[in-house]
Each structure stands twice: as C-alpha cells, then as structure tokens.
N, C-alpha and C positions, 0 to 999 in steps of 0.2 A: 847575768846569769843567774840572778837572785829570784828575776824576774820569771825568767825560766823555770826556778822552782816554786814559785806559788803559783802560777800557771798550773803548773803542773801536779801541785796539790789540788788547788780551786777543781779542775777539771775530773778525778779522779774523788772525789769527794759528790763531788753534784752526778756521775759517773754511777757514784754506788746508792742517793736515793733516787735516780729514775728507776734504776734497776728494782730496784726497793719494792718502786713502787707500783711496779705491773705486775704485783703476787696476785692471782687469783687468788679468787674463793673457791669453794666449793673441794675441799682434801687438798688445793693445789698448798708449795710451800717454799721454800728456798731450794727445792731439788723437784722440783714440777710434778706432777702426774700425768699419768697416760690418757690419752685424751682421743675417741674414736672417729672423732672427727673434723671433716676438714672444711674449716669456717676460715674468710676473710677480716682483715684488719679495716675497721672502720673507726671516723669520726680522732677521738681525743689520745686511743687506743694507738691508731694507726702513728697521729703525730709526735706522741710519747718512741713508737719501734722508729723515727725517724729519728728522731732527737739524739737515740743511744747511741746506734752507729753513726751522728754528726760528733756526738760527744769520744765515741773509741777512737777514729781517726783524727781529732786534734788529739786526746791523748798517747796514741804511738809517734804525733809527727813530734808534738813538743819531749816526748822523750826519747825521741830521734836524736832530736835538738841538742837534747842537753849532754846524750851521752858524745856526740862529736866534739862541738865543744869543750868540755872537762877534758877530753881525750880518753877518756875509761875510768879516770880514778876512783 
C-alpha cells in the first residue's frame, strides 16, 4: 500500500511539472490566453501533450486503486 502512495506522489509531481512546462510565452500564464488561430501540435509539444494524458490516466488509476484498497479511510 505504501508503494501506491509513493507512485501517486511521484505521478502528481511529474504531472504538475509537465503541465507547468507547457506554459507558452506571449501573454500566456497559469490561466492561459485567448487564441484566435487554430493550430496543430507538432514535435516536442505533441509529445508533451500525449505524456500529460498518459500521466493523468496513471494518476487516476493509482488513486482509484489506493482508495479501493484502503476502504476509503
């Protein structure tokens, strides 16, 4: 059970770092900005986006397993 807690902490820290590293320049910040153009993600940006999705899924699975195994305590 301690292994799940460590995995959850590591996943959350890495997820926060990945999300914060995706902040763009030119007026963007923690709350984003309105963009009038539609563009596609390429290269490193696409990889970071996909990694974010994978980390979110991992975090949710580990959190759900941890909650089920501890009985919601």
